[in-house]
N, C-alpha and C positions, 0 to 999 in steps of 0.2 A: 301396894306390892312390896314384897320383902326387899330390903336394900341389898342383900347378898345376891338375890336373883338378878336385880338390875345391874349390879357390878359385874357379875359373870357374863350377862348378855352383852354388856358394853365391851368387855375384854374380847369376847368372841367376835363381835362386829369389827373391832379394830384389827384383829388378826385377819379376818376375811378381807378387809380393805387393803391391808399390807400385801397379802397374797395376790390380790387382783392387780395391785400396782406393779408387782414383780412380773406377773404374766404380761401385762400391757407393755412394759418396758422391753420385753423380749420379742415383741411382734415385729415382723419385717416391715419395712417402709415401702416396698414395691413387690410386685408379683414375681415369682420365679418363672422360668421359661415354660414349664408345663402349664401353669395356670394362666400365663399370658396367652398361650396358644388357644386355650379354651375361650378366654375373653375375646380374642380376635375373631375366632370362629363364630361365637354367639353374636358379636356386634354386627356381623355381616348378614344375619338372618332377621326375618320379620314375620309377623302373622303366625299362621299354623306351623310353619317350619321352625320358627323360634320356639313356640310353645312345646312342640314335640322334643326338640333338642334340649330345651331347658329341663323338661320333665325327666328325660333320660339321664341328664347330668346330675340332677338332684338325687335320683334313685342310686346312681353309681356312687356319689359322694356319701349318701346315707349308709349304704352297705359297707363302705370303707370305715365310716365312723363307728358302726356297730362292731366291726372286727377289731378296731383299735380299743374300744371299751372292753371287749371280751378279753383281749390279750392282756390289758392292764389289770383286769379283775383276776385273771388266772395267774399271771406271772409278774405282776408289778412289784417293784421294790420300794416305791415311795408309799408309805402307809396312808397318807391323806388322799393321794390320787387313787390308790387301790380301793379305798373305802368309797370314794365318790363313784368310781366305775361300777362297783357292785350295786 
């Protein structure tokens, strides 16, 4: 393989690792009140009731994620995030 290609691939990989490290460092160490309420509710359920509540929550979260990606793709100012969202 061409040494230049290997060098570029290495630089890209290092850059991705650095970005991941920054993102991980920004992660909260505990749940906010909204997510803690969901966790408390889900912890009290079992069986079919849990399955249904879990599925509803996953659909709700998925729809929010799609909306966030769309908003970033449409109006994002960070070029890297915007490209990823697209």
